[in-house]
C-alpha positions in Angstrom: -27.4 136.8 6.2 -24.2 138.4 7.5 -22.2 136.4 9.8 -18.8 135.8 11.2 -17.1 133.3 13.7 -14.6 134.5 16.2 -12.5 131.4 16.7 -9.1 130.7 18.6 -6.1 128.8 18.2 -6.8 127.3 21.6 -8.3 128.1 24.9 -6.9 131.1 26.9 -6.0 133.2 23.8 -8.5 135.8 24.6 -11.4 135.1 22.2 -14.2 135.5 24.8 -12.9 139.0 25.8 -12.3 140.0 22.2 -15.6 138.5 21.0 -17.7 140.1 23.7 -15.9 143.5 23.2 -16.7 143.4 19.5 -20.3 142.4 20.1 -20.7 145.4 22.4 -19.2 147.8 20.0 -21.3 146.5 17.1 -24.5 146.6 19.2 -24.1 150.4 19.3 -25.0 150.5 15.6 -26.4 147.1 14.6 -28.7 144.4 15.9 -26.2 141.8 16.8 -27.3 138.2 17.3 -24.6 136.4 19.3 -24.0 132.6 19.4 -21.5 130.4 21.4 -20.2 127.0 20.0 -20.3 124.2 22.5 -22.0 123.5 25.8 -21.3 126.8 27.6 -23.5 128.7 30.0 -21.3 131.6 31.1 -20.1 133.1 27.9 -23.6 133.5 26.4 -24.4 135.7 29.6 -21.7 138.0 28.7 -22.9 138.1 25.1 -26.4 139.0 26.2 -25.1 141.8 28.4 -23.2 143.1 25.3 -25.9 142.9 22.8 -29.1 143.1 24.8 -30.2 139.9 23.1 -30.1 136.3 24.2 -27.2 134.4 23.0 -27.6 131.0 21.6 -25.5 127.7 21.8 -24.6 125.9 18.7 -23.4 122.3 19.3 -23.1 119.8 16.5 -22.9 116.9 18.9 -26.1 117.8 20.7 -27.9 119.2 17.7 -28.5 118.0 14.1 -27.3 120.1 11.1 -30.9 120.9 10.3 -31.7 122.1 13.8 -28.6 124.2 13.9 -29.6 125.9 10.6 -33.1 126.3 11.9 -32.1 127.9 15.3 -29.7 130.3 13.6 -32.2 131.4 11.1 -35.0 131.8 13.7 -33.0 133.6 16.2 -31.3 135.9 13.6 -34.4 136.8 11.5 -34.3 140.4 12.6 -30.6 140.8 13.2 -28.1 142.7 11.2 -25.1 140.5 11.9 -24.6 137.1 13.6 -21.4 136.8 15.6 -20.4 133.3 16.8 -17.7 132.8 19.4 -15.9 129.5 19.1 -15.0 126.9 21.7 -11.5 125.9 22.6 -9.3 125.8 19.4 -10.8 126.1 16.1 -10.5 122.3 15.3 -11.2 120.8 18.8 -14.2 118.6 18.8 -15.9 115.4 20.1 -13.0 113.1 19.0 -9.5 113.2 17.8 -10.2 112.3 14.3 -13.2 114.3 13.3 -14.5 117.7 13.5 -18.0 117.1 15.1 -18.6 119.3 18.0 -16.0 121.8 16.8 -16.1 125.5 15.8 -14.8 124.4 12.4 -17.9 122.2 11.9 -20.3 125.0 12.7 -18.4 127.6 10.4 -18.5 125.1 7.5 -22.2 124.3 8.1 -23.3 127.8 8.0 -20.8 129.1 5.5 -19.6 131.7 7.9 -16.0 133.2 7.5 -13.6 132.7 10.4 -11.6 135.4 12.2 -8.8 133.6 14.0 -7.6 135.0 17.3 -3.9 134.3 17.8 -2.0 134.8 21.0 1.1 136.6 19.5 2.8 137.1 22.7 6.5 136.6 22.3 6.0 135.6 18.5 6.8 137.1 15.2 7.5 134.8 12.4 6.1 132.0 14.4 2.7 133.8 14.3 2.6 133.3 10.5 3.5 129.6 11.0 0.5 129.1 13.3 -1.9 131.0 11.0 -0.7 129.2 7.9 -1.0 125.9 9.6 -4.6 126.5 10.7 -5.5 127.7 7.1 -3.9 124.6 5.5 -5.3 122.0 8.1 -8.8 122.2 6.4 -9.1 124.2 3.3 -13.0 124.0 3.5 -12.8 126.3 6.5 -12.7 129.9 5.3 -10.3 131.6 7.6 -10.6 135.1 6.2 -9.1 137.2 8.9 -6.9 137.2 11.9 -6.6 139.3 15.2 -3.3 139.2 16.9 -3.6 139.4 20.6 -1.1 140.2 23.4 1.0 142.6 21.3 3.6 144.0 23.6 4.6 147.3 22.0 5.3 149.2 18.9 8.4 147.4 17.9 6.6 144.0 18.2 3.6 145.5 16.3 5.8 146.6 13.4 7.5 143.1 13.2 4.0 141.5 13.1 3.1 143.9 10.2 6.1 142.7 8.2 5.5 139.0 9.1 1.9 139.1 8.0 2.6 140.8 4.8 5.5 138.5 4.0 4.1 135.1 4.9 0.3 135.6 4.9 -0.4 137.7 1.8 -4.1 138.3 1.2 -5.2 137.5 4.6 -7.1 140.4 6.4 -5.5 141.5 9.7 -8.4 143.1 11.6 -6.3 144.4 14.3 -3.5 143.9 16.9 -4.6 144.0 20.4 -2.0 145.1 23.1 -1.3 143.1 26.1 -3.8 144.3 28.7 -4.6 142.2 31.8 -6.7 145.0 33.3 -9.5 144.9 30.5 -9.8 141.1 29.9 -12.2 138.6 31.5 -9.3 136.2 32.3 -9.5 132.5 32.8 -12.4 132.4 35.3 -13.6 129.5 37.6 -17.0 128.5 36.3 -19.3 130.3 38.7 -17.5 133.5 39.8 -19.8 135.5 37.7 -23.4 134.9 36.7 -25.9 137.0 34.7 -27.2 138.5 37.9 -23.9 139.4 39.5 -22.0 141.4 36.9 -22.8 144.7 35.6 -22.6 146.5 32.3 -19.5 148.2 33.7 -17.6 144.9 33.3 -18.5 144.8 29.6 -17.2 148.4 28.7 -13.5 147.6 29.4 -13.8 145.0 26.8 -14.9 147.6 24.1 -11.7 149.5 25.1 -9.6 146.4 24.6 -11.0 145.8 21.0 -10.7 149.4 20.0 -7.7 148.5 17.6 -10.0 146.1 15.6 -11.5 147.4 12.5 -15.2 147.0 12.6 -15.8 148.0 9.1 -13.4 145.3 7.9 -15.2 142.9 10.2 -18.6 143.7 8.7 -17.0 143.4 5.2 -16.0 139.8 5.9 -19.5 139.1 7.4 -21.0 140.2 4.1 -19.4 137.2 2.4 -21.4 134.7 4.4 -23.2 132.2 2.2 -26.0 131.1 4.6 -29.6 131.1 3.5 -31.6 130.0 6.5 -35.4 129.7 7.3 -36.9 131.9 9.9 -39.5 129.3 10.9 -39.7 128.3 14.6 -37.8 125.2 15.3 -40.2 124.2 18.2 -43.2 121.8 18.2 -46.3 124.0 18.7 -49.1 122.9 21.1 -51.6 124.5 23.5 -51.2 122.7 26.6 -52.6 125.4 29.0 -50.1 124.6 31.7 -47.9 126.6 34.1 -44.2 125.8 35.0 -42.4 127.1 38.0 -38.7 127.9 36.9 -36.3 129.5 39.4 -34.1 132.0 37.9 -31.5 133.8 40.0 -27.9 133.4 41.0 -28.4 129.8 42.3 -30.4 128.6 39.3 -28.9 130.4 36.2 -27.8 127.7 33.8 -30.7 127.2 31.3 -30.5 126.8 27.4 -32.9 129.5 26.7 -34.3 127.2 23.9 -35.6 124.9 26.7 -37.8 127.7 28.1 -39.0 128.7 24.7 -39.8 125.1 23.9 -42.0 125.0 27.0 -43.6 128.2 25.9 -44.2 126.9 22.3 -46.1 123.9 23.9 -48.5 126.3 25.6 -46.7 126.1 29.0 -46.5 129.6 30.9 -43.1 129.8 32.3 -43.2 131.5 35.7 -39.8 132.7 36.7 -39.1 133.4 40.4 -36.1 134.0 42.6 -36.1 131.6 45.6 -32.7 133.0 46.9 -34.4 136.3 47.3 -37.2 134.7 49.2 -39.8 134.5 46.5 -42.5 131.8 47.3 -43.1 128.8 45.1 -45.7 129.8 42.4 -48.9 127.9 41.6 -47.6 125.5 38.8 -48.5 122.3 37.1 -44.7 121.4 36.8 -41.3 122.6 37.7 -38.0 122.9 36.0 -34.9 123.5 37.9 -31.8 124.3 35.8 -28.2 124.3 37.0 -26.2 126.9 38.8 -24.8 127.2 42.4 -27.3 126.1 45.0 -24.3 125.3 47.2 -23.3 129.0 47.3 -26.7 130.0 48.4 -27.8 126.9 50.4 -28.4 129.0 53.5 -30.9 131.2 51.7 -32.6 128.2 50.0 -32.9 126.5 53.3 -34.6 129.6 54.8 -37.1 129.6 52.0 -39.4 126.9 53.4 -42.2 127.8 50.9 -39.9 127.1 47.9 -38.6 123.7 49.4 -42.1 122.6 50.6 -43.7 123.7 47.2 -41.3 121.5 45.3 -41.9 118.5 47.6 -45.6 118.8 47.5 -45.7 119.1 43.7 -43.6 116.0 43.4 -45.8 114.2 46.0 -48.9 115.0 43.8 -47.3 113.2 40.9 -46.7 116.3 38.9 -43.4 116.5 36.7 -40.4 117.9 38.2 -37.2 118.1 36.4 -33.9 119.0 38.1 -30.6 119.3 36.2 -27.2 119.3 38.1 -27.9 122.2 40.7 -31.6 121.5 40.3 -30.8 117.7 41.1 -28.9 118.9 44.2 -31.9 120.9 45.4 -34.2 118.0 45.1 -32.0 115.9 47.7 -32.5 115.8 51.4 -29.5 118.1 52.0 -26.7 119.9 50.4 -23.2 119.7 52.3 -21.0 122.6 51.2 -17.2 122.5 50.9 -16.9 123.8 54.5 -18.9 120.7 55.7 -22.0 122.7 56.6 -25.2 120.8 55.8 -28.5 122.6 54.7 -32.0 121.1 54.2 -33.3 121.1 50.7 -36.5 119.8 49.1 -36.2 116.1 50.1 -37.9 114.8 47.0 -35.2 112.2 46.7 -33.7 110.3 49.6 -30.2 111.4 48.9 -27.4 113.7 49.9 -25.6 116.2 47.7 -22.0 116.9 48.6 -19.6 119.4 47.4 -16.3 117.6 46.9 -14.1 120.0 44.9 -13.3 117.3 42.5 -14.2 118.1 39.0 -16.4 115.9 36.9 -16.3 116.8 33.2 -16.9 118.8 31.3 -17.9 115.9 29.1 -20.6 115.0 26.5 -23.3 112.5 27.7 -25.0 109.7 25.8 -27.7 107.9 27.7 -30.7 105.7 27.1 -34.0 106.6 29.0 -35.2 103.5 30.8 -38.7 103.5 32.6 -38.5 107.2 32.5 -41.6 109.2 33.0 -40.4 112.3 31.1 -38.2 111.2 28.3 -38.0 108.3 25.8 -35.2 106.5 23.9 -31.7 107.9 23.3 -30.7 111.1 25.0 -27.8 113.4 24.6 -26.5 116.1 26.9 -23.4 117.4 28.8 -22.3 117.3 32.4 -19.9 119.4 34.5 -20.0 119.5 38.2 -18.0 119.6 41.5 -20.4 117.7 43.6 -21.4 114.0 44.3 -25.0 112.8 45.0 -25.1 109.9 47.4 -28.5 108.2 47.1 -30.0 105.8 49.7 -30.0 102.1 49.0 -32.6 101.0 46.4 -32.7 104.4 44.6 -34.5 104.2 41.2 -32.6 105.4 38.2 -34.1 106.1 34.9 -31.1 106.8 32.6 -28.5 104.2 31.6 -25.3 106.2 30.7 -23.4 104.9 27.7 -20.9 107.8 27.7 -20.3 110.1 30.7 -20.4 109.7 34.4 -24.0 110.1 35.8 -24.8 110.0 39.5 -23.6 106.4 40.4 -22.1 103.6 38.4 -23.2 104.8 35.0 -26.6 105.4 36.2 -28.3 108.8 36.1 -31.7 110.3 36.7 -32.9 109.8 40.2 -36.7 109.2 39.9 -39.7 109.3 42.4 -43.0 109.3 40.6 -42.8 111.9 37.9 -39.8 113.8 39.4 -36.5 113.2 37.7 -33.1 114.6 38.9 -30.1 114.3 36.7 -26.5 115.6 36.4 -27.1 115.9 32.5 -28.0 119.1 30.9 -30.2 118.5 27.8 -30.8 121.0 25.0 -34.4 121.0 24.0 -33.5 120.9 20.3 -31.4 117.7 20.7 -34.8 115.9 20.9 -37.7 115.6 18.4 -40.1 116.9 21.1 -38.3 117.7 24.4 -41.4 118.9 26.2 -43.7 116.2 25.3 -43.2 114.0 28.4 -43.3 117.0 30.7 -46.6 118.2 29.2 -48.2 114.6 29.2 -47.2 114.0 32.8 -48.5 117.3 33.9 -51.9 116.8 32.0 -52.3 113.2 33.5 -51.8 114.6 37.0 -54.5 117.3 36.8 
């Protein structure tokens, strides 16, 4: 298997712009399987637009080593090259004294060489100090190449050539990228762009940005990958014969693809629809609402009474309904946006969702399922939101939060019958059989 990790010295060094541009250029000749380290929903959307294939999240806090290997082997079985975009700096992870959750952990686990993106703006010899410091920090991480970003001109470029030859002998410099604000993605507020609201035209400038990077040299480094991975499916297989209603549009766009594939592997037909565009609620045995931006489309959701009433009726019948973050908000009585406007939602839970502008997270979550109709035992996930959910007195919660925030006082998972709404995003492969509770509850309600 050929593979490479595009990592950064920190956030904001341009690794998403560079990784996406490289994926797009490679995809003109090769089948590229993209991955993203960490719990990120936006960057994989850019990757998919660049490669034409779903990008996958690799997270060593959420997933075991075996499941990471299994996911990579299965997803990349017909690919020519794997390109993994890192998260934050190469060594940032779950804690300050270990590499769990870091890009470095994934690179070592898979045996992929690392190409380090360095913001070389205003640097010359200091760039070598940065690179050599990263190489020395963990010798088990194979930093095989470097991309120097934000190079200001020819004089700066020539100095960097001298620096790298003098102080970093033997390290491949794949390219020097000129300072270019026009062709970068920039530091974006999570939510300005989603899969349905940006075009291929926004990926093409990233190809231009990465023109100075040598693709043959990159492919040569990827050839040195040591991974030998199984192509077997990582999902539990069953024949449930069920249908799941899953909204997928600009309001509901944050799904780990593996969660939908896990349902399909269990024999659940995933019926995607677009409630923001007025699609009615489909005939279904269960519903799964991912995260996204229902607050930005609250007026359209409020107008789609068939969608809201369909959710409420499904829950009233005791069929399983799972809402994550934006899905949780939709299951409340109302959503109040940042302008103070209130819109009716499904009313499954006696609760109000309010946009506050106060950021909660991003943070990893560790919780225990208690009297939970859909999940059992210890659960891991992540949360990141700008809203609060205010439940009525006497609300029933089915997650005790050990790490993270939850909805209220370390409790998460509002529950009515078999409907559960949570701020936590779970990854299906973080559990032995993530779909088991959903399938069982749906079958019992038939």
